[in-house]
N, CA, C and O atoms as a GROMACS GRO file, in nm:
protein
  512
    1MET      N    1   5.450  -0.786   3.706
    1MET     CA    2   5.354  -0.700   3.630
    1MET      C    3   5.282  -0.661   3.710
    1MET      O    4   5.276  -0.716   3.820
    2SER      N    5   5.191  -0.529   3.671
    2SER     CA    6   5.073  -0.504   3.744
    2SER      C    7   4.964  -0.530   3.682
    2SER      O    8   4.974  -0.544   3.560
    3LYS      N    9   4.840  -0.544   3.738
    3LYS     CA   10   4.726  -0.550   3.669
    3LYS      C   11   4.669  -0.484   3.581
    3LYS      O   12   4.584  -0.525   3.501
    4LEU      N   13   4.715  -0.371   3.594
    4LEU     CA   14   4.677  -0.304   3.465
    4LEU      C   15   4.748  -0.361   3.319
    4LEU      O   16   4.684  -0.368   3.214
    5THR      N   17   4.854  -0.389   3.328
    5THR     CA   18   4.906  -0.433   3.209
    5THR      C   19   4.852  -0.566   3.191
    5THR      O   20   4.808  -0.590   3.079
    6THR      N   21   4.847  -0.645   3.265
    6THR     CA   22   4.792  -0.786   3.258
    6THR      C   23   4.631  -0.753   3.190
    6THR      O   24   4.592  -0.792   3.080
    7ILE      N   25   4.570  -0.690   3.265
    7ILE     CA   26   4.427  -0.689   3.200
    7ILE      C   27   4.432  -0.632   3.025
    7ILE      O   28   4.373  -0.685   2.931
    8THR      N   29   4.535  -0.492   3.018
    8THR     CA   30   4.554  -0.451   2.913
    8THR      C   31   4.589  -0.576   2.818
    8THR      O   32   4.503  -0.593   2.732
    9ASP      N   33   4.682  -0.653   2.814
    9ASP     CA   34   4.739  -0.783   2.777
    9ASP      C   35   4.634  -0.860   2.699
    9ASP      O   36   4.629  -0.887   2.579
   10ARG      N   37   4.553  -0.889   2.795
   10ARG     CA   38   4.431  -1.012   2.806
   10ARG      C   39   4.316  -0.913   2.692
   10ARG      O   40   4.254  -0.973   2.605
   11ALA      N   41   4.306  -0.797   2.705
   11ALA     CA   42   4.173  -0.740   2.630
   11ALA      C   43   4.251  -0.722   2.485
   11ALA      O   44   4.188  -0.718   2.380
   12MET      N   45   4.394  -0.712   2.490
   12MET     CA   46   4.462  -0.746   2.329
   12MET      C   47   4.470  -0.873   2.280
   12MET      O   48   4.499  -0.895   2.163
   13ASP      N   49   4.450  -0.947   2.348
   13ASP     CA   50   4.448  -1.102   2.283
   13ASP      C   51   4.303  -1.117   2.268
   13ASP      O   52   4.283  -1.151   2.151
   14LEU      N   53   4.209  -1.109   2.322
   14LEU     CA   54   4.078  -1.105   2.295
   14LEU      C   55   4.024  -1.040   2.153
   14LEU      O   56   3.949  -1.090   2.069
   15VAL      N   57   4.083  -0.924   2.157
   15VAL     CA   58   4.045  -0.839   2.017
   15VAL      C   59   4.107  -0.920   1.904
   15VAL      O   60   4.049  -0.920   1.795
   16SER      N   61   4.205  -0.979   1.918
   16SER     CA   62   4.283  -1.054   1.820
   16SER      C   63   4.238  -1.182   1.771
   16SER      O   64   4.278  -1.240   1.670
   17GLN      N   65   4.150  -1.219   1.853
   17GLN     CA   66   4.090  -1.339   1.878
   17GLN      C   67   3.959  -1.300   1.776
   17GLN      O   68   3.940  -1.357   1.669
   18ALA      N   69   3.876  -1.195   1.828
   18ALA     CA   70   3.780  -1.161   1.772
   18ALA      C   71   3.800  -1.113   1.601
   18ALA      O   72   3.708  -1.108   1.519
   19GLY      N   73   3.940  -1.082   1.577
   19GLY     CA   74   3.948  -1.018   1.434
   19GLY      C   75   4.003  -1.162   1.383
   19GLY      O   76   3.992  -1.163   1.261
   20THR      N   77   4.053  -1.273   1.425
   20THR     CA   78   4.058  -1.341   1.337
   20THR      C   79   3.927  -1.453   1.352
   20THR      O   80   3.932  -1.530   1.257
   21SER      N   81   3.860  -1.470   1.405
   21SER     CA   82   3.719  -1.512   1.391
   21SER      C   83   3.647  -1.414   1.285
   21SER      O   84   3.594  -1.482   1.197
   22LEU      N   85   3.634  -1.310   1.270
   22LEU     CA   86   3.594  -1.250   1.180
   22LEU      C   87   3.603  -1.269   1.015
   22LEU      O   88   3.528  -1.257   0.918
   23LYS      N   89   3.761  -1.313   1.047
   23LYS     CA   90   3.847  -1.298   0.910
   23LYS      C   91   3.754  -1.442   0.792
   23LYS      O   92   3.720  -1.459   0.675
   24HIS      N   93   3.751  -1.524   0.948
   24HIS     CA   94   3.711  -1.668   0.895
   24HIS      C   95   3.543  -1.622   0.833
   24HIS      O   96   3.501  -1.656   0.722
   25VAL      N   97   3.463  -1.537   0.937
   25VAL     CA   98   3.344  -1.524   0.902
   25VAL      C   99   3.296  -1.469   0.752
   25VAL      O  100   3.185  -1.492   0.703
   26GLY      N  101   3.399  -1.393   0.688
   26GLY     CA  102   3.372  -1.334   0.533
   26GLY      C  103   3.320  -1.225   0.571
   26GLY      O  104   3.326  -1.165   0.678
   27PRO      N  105   3.243  -1.196   0.425
   27PRO     CA  106   3.161  -1.080   0.411
   27PRO      C  107   3.076  -1.058   0.497
   27PRO      O  108   3.062  -0.939   0.524
   28SER      N  109   2.998  -1.146   0.565
   28SER     CA  110   2.886  -1.115   0.644
   28SER      C  111   2.965  -1.030   0.783
   28SER      O  112   2.891  -0.975   0.865
   29ALA      N  113   3.080  -1.026   0.798
   29ALA     CA  114   3.124  -0.942   0.906
   29ALA      C  115   3.105  -0.833   0.877
   29ALA      O  116   3.057  -0.772   0.973
   30SER      N  117   3.124  -0.738   0.742
   30SER     CA  118   3.067  -0.616   0.735
   30SER      C  119   2.946  -0.577   0.754
   30SER      O  120   2.914  -0.460   0.776
   31LYS      N  121   2.851  -0.691   0.745
   31LYS     CA  122   2.710  -0.662   0.781
   31LYS      C  123   2.688  -0.685   0.908
   31LYS      O  124   2.579  -0.643   0.946
   32LEU      N  125   2.756  -0.740   0.991
   32LEU     CA  126   2.734  -0.730   1.147
   32LEU      C  127   2.787  -0.642   1.220
   32LEU      O  128   2.758  -0.627   1.339
   33LEU      N  129   2.894  -0.553   1.138
   33LEU     CA  130   2.932  -0.455   1.189
   33LEU      C  131   2.869  -0.301   1.190
   33LEU      O  132   2.902  -0.199   1.252
   34GLN      N  133   2.757  -0.330   1.088
   34GLN     CA  134   2.677  -0.212   0.991
   34GLN      C  135   2.577  -0.213   1.109
   34GLN      O  136   2.553  -0.116   1.180
   35THR      N  137   2.524  -0.333   1.122
   35THR     CA  138   2.408  -0.383   1.219
   35THR      C  139   2.428  -0.351   1.359
   35THR      O  140   2.337  -0.323   1.437
   36GLY      N  141   2.564  -0.357   1.390
   36GLY     CA  142   2.638  -0.315   1.524
   36GLY      C  143   2.623  -0.145   1.548
   36GLY      O  144   2.593  -0.091   1.654
   37ALA      N  145   2.650  -0.087   1.432
   37ALA     CA  146   2.651   0.068   1.453
   37ALA      C  147   2.490   0.120   1.416
   37ALA      O  148   2.464   0.239   1.434
   38ALA      N  149   2.403   0.045   1.372
   38ALA     CA  150   2.286   0.119   1.359
   38ALA      C  151   2.240   0.079   1.486
   38ALA      O  152   2.184   0.176   1.537
   39LEU      N  153   2.237  -0.018   1.559
   39LEU     CA  154   2.183  -0.060   1.703
   39LEU      C  155   2.240   0.060   1.768
   39LEU      O  156   2.161   0.135   1.824
   40GLY      N  157   2.363   0.087   1.768
   40GLY     CA  158   2.391   0.193   1.836
   40GLY      C  159   2.323   0.335   1.850
   40GLY      O  160   2.274   0.403   1.941
   41ALA      N  161   2.346   0.346   1.700
   41ALA     CA  162   2.262   0.480   1.659
   41ALA      C  163   2.129   0.484   1.721
   41ALA      O  164   2.079   0.581   1.779
   42VAL      N  165   2.078   0.367   1.704
   42VAL     CA  166   1.914   0.388   1.772
   42VAL      C  167   1.903   0.401   1.912
   42VAL      O  168   1.814   0.465   1.970
   43LYS      N  169   2.005   0.334   1.971
   43LYS     CA  170   2.008   0.344   2.114
   43LYS      C  171   2.072   0.468   2.154
   43LYS      O  172   2.042   0.479   2.273
   44THR      N  173   2.137   0.558   2.124
   44THR     CA  174   2.164   0.685   2.117
   44THR      C  175   2.061   0.776   2.067
   44THR      O  176   2.035   0.870   2.141
   45GLY      N  177   2.001   0.769   1.965
   45GLY     CA  178   1.895   0.864   1.938
   45GLY      C  179   1.727   0.846   2.035
   45GLY      O  180   1.634   0.924   2.056
   46GLY      N  181   1.752   0.708   2.074
   46GLY     CA  182   1.656   0.688   2.194
   46GLY      C  183   1.633   0.787   2.320
   46GLY      O  184   1.536   0.849   2.362
   47ARG      N  185   1.765   0.775   2.362
   47ARG     CA  186   1.820   0.860   2.474
   47ARG      C  187   1.795   1.007   2.460
   47ARG      O  188   1.712   1.069   2.526
   48VAL      N  189   1.882   1.062   2.356
   48VAL     CA  190   1.800   1.201   2.310
   48VAL      C  191   1.659   1.218   2.274
   48VAL      O  192   1.608   1.327   2.300
   49ALA      N  193   1.592   1.132   2.221
   49ALA     CA  194   1.433   1.170   2.219
   49ALA      C  195   1.353   1.166   2.375
   49ALA      O  196   1.261   1.241   2.409
   50VAL      N  197   1.412   1.064   2.451
   50VAL     CA  198   1.367   1.048   2.588
   50VAL      C  199   1.404   1.186   2.641
   50VAL      O  200   1.311   1.262   2.667
   51LYS      N  201   1.509   1.220   2.657
   51LYS     CA  202   1.549   1.373   2.717
   51LYS      C  203   1.466   1.502   2.614
   51LYS      O  204   1.436   1.606   2.672
   52PHE      N  205   1.445   1.494   2.523
   52PHE     CA  206   1.376   1.597   2.452
   52PHE      C  207   1.231   1.610   2.514
   52PHE      O  208   1.170   1.716   2.531
   53VAL      N  209   1.186   1.482   2.546
   53VAL     CA  210   1.027   1.458   2.582
   53VAL      C  211   1.039   1.528   2.699
   53VAL      O  212   0.980   1.636   2.699
   54ARG      N  213   1.104   1.496   2.808
   54ARG     CA  214   1.115   1.499   2.920
   54ARG      C  215   1.094   1.666   2.962
   54ARG      O  216   1.014   1.721   3.037
   55ARG      N  217   1.229   1.728   2.858
   55ARG     CA  218   1.233   1.856   2.857
   55ARG      C  219   1.097   1.941   2.814
   55ARG      O  220   1.047   2.029   2.885
   56ASN      N  221   1.050   1.902   2.697
   56ASN     CA  222   0.932   1.954   2.642
   56ASN      C  223   0.827   1.864   2.576
   56ASN      O  224   0.815   1.824   2.460
   57PRO      N  225   0.752   1.843   2.690
   57PRO     CA  226   0.636   1.762   2.667
   57PRO      C  227   0.517   1.796   2.564
   57PRO      O  228   0.454   1.714   2.497
   58ILE      N  229   0.500   1.932   2.566
   58ILE     CA  230   0.380   2.013   2.487
   58ILE      C  231   0.475   1.950   2.372
   58ILE      O  232   0.448   1.834   2.341
   59VAL      N  233   0.557   1.999   2.321
   59VAL     CA  234   0.600   1.971   2.195
   59VAL      C  235   0.588   1.816   2.143
   59VAL      O  236   0.552   1.792   2.028
   60ALA      N  237   0.619   1.714   2.232
   60ALA     CA  238   0.638   1.612   2.209
   60ALA      C  239   0.456   1.540   2.175
   60ALA      O  240   0.445   1.452   2.090
   61VAL      N  241   0.371   1.575   2.226
   61VAL     CA  242   0.245   1.586   2.242
   61VAL      C  243   0.197   1.602   2.101
   61VAL      O  244   0.155   1.509   2.031
   62ALA      N  245   0.208   1.757   2.057
   62ALA     CA  246   0.182   1.786   1.906
   62ALA      C  247   0.241   1.719   1.814
   62ALA      O  248   0.159   1.688   1.728
   63ALA      N  249   0.369   1.673   1.787
   63ALA     CA  250   0.431   1.630   1.703
   63ALA      C  251   0.360   1.469   1.707
   63ALA      O  252   0.364   1.413   1.597
   64ALA      N  253   0.305   1.399   1.804
   64ALA     CA  254   0.250   1.263   1.808
   64ALA      C  255   0.094   1.302   1.749
   64ALA      O  256   0.050   1.224   1.664
   65LEU      N  257   0.007   1.419   1.791
   65LEU     CA  258  -0.083   1.422   1.730
   65LEU      C  259  -0.061   1.462   1.570
   65LEU      O  260  -0.135   1.404   1.491
   66GLY      N  261   0.021   1.543   1.524
   66GLY     CA  262   0.038   1.528   1.388
   66GLY      C  263   0.061   1.413   1.316
   66GLY      O  264  -0.015   1.379   1.225
   67VAL      N  265   0.170   1.340   1.350
   67VAL     CA  266   0.178   1.226   1.292
   67VAL      C  267   0.032   1.121   1.302
   67VAL      O  268   0.004   1.048   1.207
   68GLY      N  269  -0.041   1.123   1.405
   68GLY     CA  270  -0.141   1.045   1.365
   68GLY      C  271  -0.272   1.089   1.275
   68GLY      O  272  -0.366   1.021   1.234
   69VAL      N  273  -0.242   1.238   1.261
   69VAL     CA  274  -0.342   1.331   1.181
   69VAL      C  275  -0.262   1.272   1.048
   69VAL      O  276  -0.337   1.182   1.010
   70LEU      N  277  -0.200   1.274   0.998
   70LEU     CA  278  -0.117   1.262   0.861
   70LEU      C  279  -0.151   1.077   0.830
   70LEU      O  280  -0.218   1.039   0.734
   71ALA      N  281  -0.099   1.001   0.912
   71ALA     CA  282  -0.165   0.848   0.905
   71ALA      C  283  -0.292   0.824   0.889
   71ALA      O  284  -0.335   0.724   0.832
   72TYR      N  285  -0.368   0.921   0.941
   72TYR     CA  286  -0.525   0.900   0.922
   72TYR      C  287  -0.569   0.967   0.784
   72TYR      O  288  -0.660   0.923   0.714
   73ALA      N  289  -0.504   1.064   0.760
   73ALA     CA  290  -0.542   1.107   0.612
   73ALA      C  291  -0.466   1.001   0.498
   73ALA      O  292  -0.517   1.012   0.386
   74ALA      N  293  -0.390   0.933   0.502
   74ALA     CA  294  -0.306   0.888   0.465
   74ALA      C  295  -0.425   0.741   0.436
   74ALA      O  296  -0.458   0.700   0.325
   75HIS      N  297  -0.465   0.693   0.549
   75HIS     CA  298  -0.546   0.571   0.520
   75HIS      C  299  -0.700   0.603   0.451
   75HIS      O  300  -0.758   0.515   0.387
   76ARG      N  301  -0.757   0.731   0.469
   76ARG     CA  302  -0.829   0.752   0.397
   76ARG      C  303  -0.862   0.773   0.259
   76ARG      O  304  -0.964   0.750   0.194
   77LYS      N  305  -0.702   0.841   0.220
   77LYS     CA  306  -0.709   0.872   0.076
   77LYS      C  307  -0.682   0.699   0.014
   77LYS      O  308  -0.702   0.659  -0.101
   78ARG      N  309  -0.638   0.631   0.115
   78ARG     CA  310  -0.551   0.502   0.021
   78ARG      C  311  -0.680   0.394   0.026
   78ARG      O  312  -0.657   0.288  -0.032
   79LYS      N  313  -0.834   0.409   0.096
   79LYS     CA  314  -0.969   0.354   0.097
   79LYS      C  315  -1.029   0.436  -0.043
   79LYS      O  316  -1.100   0.379  -0.125
   80ARG      N  317  -0.993   0.562  -0.052
   80ARG     CA  318  -1.084   0.604  -0.166
   80ARG      C  319  -1.028   0.572  -0.280
   80ARG      O  320  -1.102   0.562  -0.379
   81ASP      N  321  -0.885   0.549  -0.293
   81ASP     CA  322  -0.823   0.517  -0.410
   81ASP      C  323  -0.857   0.363  -0.430
   81ASP      O  324  -0.860   0.333  -0.549
   82GLU      N  325  -0.884   0.260  -0.343
   82GLU     CA  326  -0.910   0.159  -0.339
   82GLU      C  327  -1.047   0.153  -0.417
   82GLU      O  328  -1.067   0.090  -0.521
   83ALA      N  329  -1.139   0.228  -0.348
   83ALA     CA  330  -1.291   0.212  -0.380
   83ALA      C  331  -1.320   0.268  -0.512
   83ALA      O  332  -1.421   0.225  -0.569
   84ASN      N  333  -1.223   0.387  -0.590
   84ASN     CA  334  -1.240   0.417  -0.740
   84ASN      C  335  -1.155   0.318  -0.846
   84ASN      O  336  -1.158   0.330  -0.968
   85ALA      N  337  -1.072   0.212  -0.765
   85ALA     CA  338  -0.989   0.158  -0.859
   85ALA      C  339  -1.108   0.074  -0.959
   85ALA      O  340  -1.230   0.077  -0.948
   86PRO      N  341  -1.011  -0.010  -1.069
   86PRO     CA  342  -1.107  -0.130  -1.134
   86PRO      C  343  -1.097  -0.250  -1.057
   86PRO      O  344  -1.006  -0.284  -0.982
   87ILE      N  345  -1.205  -0.310  -1.086
   87ILE     CA  346  -1.219  -0.450  -0.993
   87ILE      C  347  -1.144  -0.533  -1.085
   87ILE      O  348  -1.162  -0.530  -1.207
   88GLU      N  349  -1.055  -0.613  -1.021
   88GLU     CA  350  -0.951  -0.724  -1.085
   88GLU      C  351  -1.038  -0.812  -1.075
   88GLU      O  352  -1.094  -0.831  -0.967
   89GLY      N  353  -1.076  -0.899  -1.209
   89GLY     CA  354  -1.125  -1.026  -1.212
   89GLY      C  355  -1.136  -1.055  -1.366
   89GLY      O  356  -1.054  -1.006  -1.444
   90ARG      N  357  -1.235  -1.130  -1.407
   90ARG     CA  358  -1.242  -1.179  -1.571
   90ARG      C  359  -1.355  -1.115  -1.590
   90ARG      O  360  -1.427  -1.069  -1.501
   91SER      N  361  -1.375  -1.111  -1.710
   91SER     CA  362  -1.501  -1.036  -1.766
   91SER      C  363  -1.509  -1.103  -1.926
   91SER      O  364  -1.406  -1.144  -1.979
   92LYS      N  365  -1.613  -1.106  -1.982
   92LYS     CA  366  -1.677  -1.148  -2.081
   92LYS      C  367  -1.757  -1.080  -2.141
   92LYS      O  368  -1.857  -1.055  -2.073
   93ARG      N  369  -1.756  -1.021  -2.287
   93ARG     CA  370  -1.816  -0.920  -2.355
   93ARG      C  371  -1.960  -0.980  -2.421
   93ARG      O  372  -1.964  -1.074  -2.500
   94ILE      N  373  -2.056  -0.919  -2.380
   94ILE     CA  374  -2.183  -0.982  -2.414
   94ILE      C  375  -2.244  -0.885  -2.492
   94ILE      O  376  -2.250  -0.768  -2.453
   95GLU      N  377  -2.307  -0.935  -2.637
   95GLU     CA  378  -2.344  -0.836  -2.729
   95GLU      C  379  -2.448  -0.821  -2.702
   95GLU      O  380  -2.498  -0.921  -2.649
   96ALA      N  381  -2.536  -0.709  -2.717
   96ALA     CA  382  -2.692  -0.664  -2.722
   96ALA      C  383  -2.720  -0.679  -2.794
   96ALA      O  384  -2.665  -0.635  -2.895
   97LYS      N  385  -2.878  -0.786  -2.796
   97LYS     CA  386  -2.958  -0.790  -2.922
   97LYS      C  387  -3.109  -0.741  -2.891
   97LYS      O  388  -3.171  -0.756  -2.786
   98ARG      N  389  -3.149  -0.684  -3.004
   98ARG     CA  390  -3.258  -0.638  -3.008
   98ARG      C  391  -3.366  -0.709  -2.974
   98ARG      O  392  -3.366  -0.825  -3.016
   99VAL      N  393  -3.458  -0.673  -2.911
   99VAL     CA  394  -3.590  -0.744  -2.872
   99VAL      C  395  -3.718  -0.698  -2.902
   99VAL      O  396  -3.741  -0.578  -2.885
  100ASN      N  397  -3.832  -0.794  -2.956
  100ASN     CA  398  -3.969  -0.727  -2.969
  100ASN      C  399  -4.021  -0.729  -2.826
  100ASN      O  400  -3.954  -0.768  -2.731
  101GLY      N  401  -4.169  -0.676  -2.818
  101GLY     CA  402  -4.217  -0.678  -2.719
  101GLY      C  403  -4.220  -0.779  -2.610
  101GLY      O  404  -4.206  -0.775  -2.488
  102THR      N  405  -4.249  -0.893  -2.719
  102THR     CA  406  -4.260  -1.034  -2.647
  102THR      C  407  -4.145  -1.081  -2.565
  102THR      O  408  -4.159  -1.167  -2.478
  103GLY      N  409  -4.047  -1.033  -2.589
  103GLY     CA  410  -3.908  -1.068  -2.502
  103GLY      C  411  -3.842  -1.218  -2.574
  103GLY      O  412  -3.760  -1.296  -2.525
  104LYS      N  413  -3.909  -1.223  -2.704
  104LYS     CA  414  -3.836  -1.299  -2.821
  104LYS      C  415  -3.717  -1.194  -2.857
  104LYS      O  416  -3.712  -1.074  -2.831
  105ALA      N  417  -3.611  -1.283  -2.932
  105ALA     CA  418  -3.511  -1.203  -3.028
  105ALA      C  419  -3.622  -1.175  -3.169
  105ALA      O  420  -3.717  -1.248  -3.199
  106ARG      N  421  -3.584  -1.064  -3.232
  106ARG     CA  422  -3.644  -1.043  -3.376
  106ARG      C  423  -3.575  -1.129  -3.460
  106ARG      O  424  -3.452  -1.123  -3.454
  107LYS      N  425  -3.630  -1.210  -3.539
  107LYS     CA  426  -3.600  -1.229  -3.642
  107LYS      C  427  -3.530  -1.175  -3.756
  107LYS      O  428  -3.606  -1.097  -3.813
  108THR      N  429  -3.424  -1.181  -3.811
  108THR     CA  430  -3.353  -1.047  -3.908
  108THR      C  431  -3.432  -1.117  -4.047
  108THR      O  432  -3.462  -1.234  -4.068
  109THR      N  433  -3.449  -1.000  -4.127
  109THR     CA  434  -3.493  -1.038  -4.236
  109THR      C  435  -3.390  -0.939  -4.321
  109THR      O  436  -3.409  -0.818  -4.311
  110THR      N  437  -3.271  -0.990  -4.412
  110THR     CA  438  -3.202  -0.942  -4.479
  110THR      C  439  -3.229  -0.941  -4.633
  110THR      O  440  -3.175  -0.859  -4.707
  111SER      N  441  -3.320  -1.042  -4.680
  111SER     CA  442  -3.335  -1.053  -4.837
  111SER      C  443  -3.447  -0.997  -4.851
  111SER      O  444  -3.465  -0.927  -4.951
  112THR      N  445  -3.547  -1.013  -4.756
  112THR     CA  446  -3.673  -0.911  -4.797
  112THR      C  447  -3.730  -0.805  -4.724
  112THR      O  448  -3.696  -0.804  -4.606
  113THR      N  449  -3.810  -0.713  -4.760
  113THR     CA  450  -3.832  -0.571  -4.717
  113THR      C  451  -3.960  -0.611  -4.636
  113THR      O  452  -4.011  -0.721  -4.659
  114ARG      N  453  -4.012  -0.533  -4.546
  114ARG     CA  454  -4.109  -0.518  -4.496
  114ARG      C  455  -4.233  -0.432  -4.556
  114ARG      O  456  -4.212  -0.311  -4.570
  115ALA      N  457  -4.344  -0.479  -4.587
  115ALA     CA  458  -4.456  -0.365  -4.607
  115ALA      C  459  -4.442  -0.241  -4.484
  115ALA      O  460  -4.415  -0.259  -4.365
  116PRO      N  461  -4.464  -0.136  -4.541
  116PRO     CA  462  -4.478  -0.023  -4.436
  116PRO      C  463  -4.606  -0.081  -4.362
  116PRO      O  464  -4.685  -0.163  -4.407
  117ARG      N  465  -4.609  -0.006  -4.211
  117ARG     CA  466  -4.736  -0.047  -4.155
  117ARG      C  467  -4.848   0.053  -4.202
  117ARG      O  468  -4.828   0.154  -4.270
  118ALA      N  469  -4.988   0.003  -4.147
  118ALA     CA  470  -5.086   0.074  -4.183
  118ALA      C  471  -5.114   0.185  -4.082
  118ALA      O  472  -5.119   0.138  -3.968
  119ARG      N  473  -5.133   0.322  -4.087
  119ARG     CA  474  -5.182   0.379  -4.026
  119ARG      C  475  -5.316   0.378  -3.990
  119ARG      O  476  -5.406   0.346  -4.068
  120LYS      N  477  -5.336   0.422  -3.841
  120LYS     CA  478  -5.465   0.384  -3.778
  120LYS      C  479  -5.546   0.540  -3.819
  120LYS      O  480  -5.514   0.635  -3.748
  121THR      N  481  -5.636   0.563  -3.919
  121THR     CA  482  -5.678   0.677  -3.900
  121THR      C  483  -5.829   0.660  -3.827
  121THR      O  484  -5.887   0.555  -3.803
  122THR      N  485  -5.875   0.803  -3.800
  122THR     CA  486  -5.994   0.830  -3.710
  122THR      C  487  -6.092   0.882  -3.792
  122THR      O  488  -6.063   0.964  -3.879
  123THR      N  489  -6.202   0.845  -3.776
  123THR     CA  490  -6.320   0.899  -3.833
  123THR      C  491  -6.379   1.009  -3.743
  123THR      O  492  -6.390   0.991  -3.622
  124PRO      N  493  -6.408   1.093  -3.788
  124PRO     CA  494  -6.504   1.199  -3.715
  124PRO      C  495  -6.617   1.166  -3.677
  124PRO      O  496  -6.687   1.111  -3.762
  125SER      N  497  -6.664   1.184  -3.563
  125SER     CA  498  -6.744   1.130  -3.505
  125SER      C  499  -6.892   1.215  -3.527
  125SER      O  500  -6.897   1.338  -3.528
  126ALA      N  501  -7.007   1.129  -3.545
  126ALA     CA  502  -7.113   1.218  -3.603
  126ALA      C  503  -7.186   1.321  -3.477
  126ALA      O  504  -7.274   1.406  -3.489
  127GLU      N  505  -7.120   1.279  -3.371
  127GLU     CA  506  -7.171   1.325  -3.202
  127GLU      C  507  -7.128   1.508  -3.203
  127GLU      O  508  -7.195   1.608  -3.180
  128ALA      N  509  -7.003   1.489  -3.238
  128ALA     CA  510  -6.914   1.618  -3.190
  128ALA      C  511  -7.000   1.735  -3.314
  128ALA      O  512  -6.967   1.854  -3.318
   0.00000   0.00000   0.00000
């Protein structure tokens, strides 16, 4: 047998062992495969992005600047919304009371009526 067939047979043995071990792992095997595919896509996307940036640096700088401006605008909007949002916490309603000029609460008179106030009258002075 040549070395090529030996390597191929060995590779097939390793694949069958990996398949058998994946069967024992169960449902998490599909998650592992999805994670591997996602990592491969990220790696490939990174390579494409690096090539694009090397060929078009001005476009890359403009895109980064645009992303920064959008992030800053979102930050300012979030801060403005937080400032206008209602304050969380406990509150207790306090009823307003009428107060006379001395700072003491006025006594309520429900059964008796008060006499009307006397009006001050001014007398004409003799000097005028």
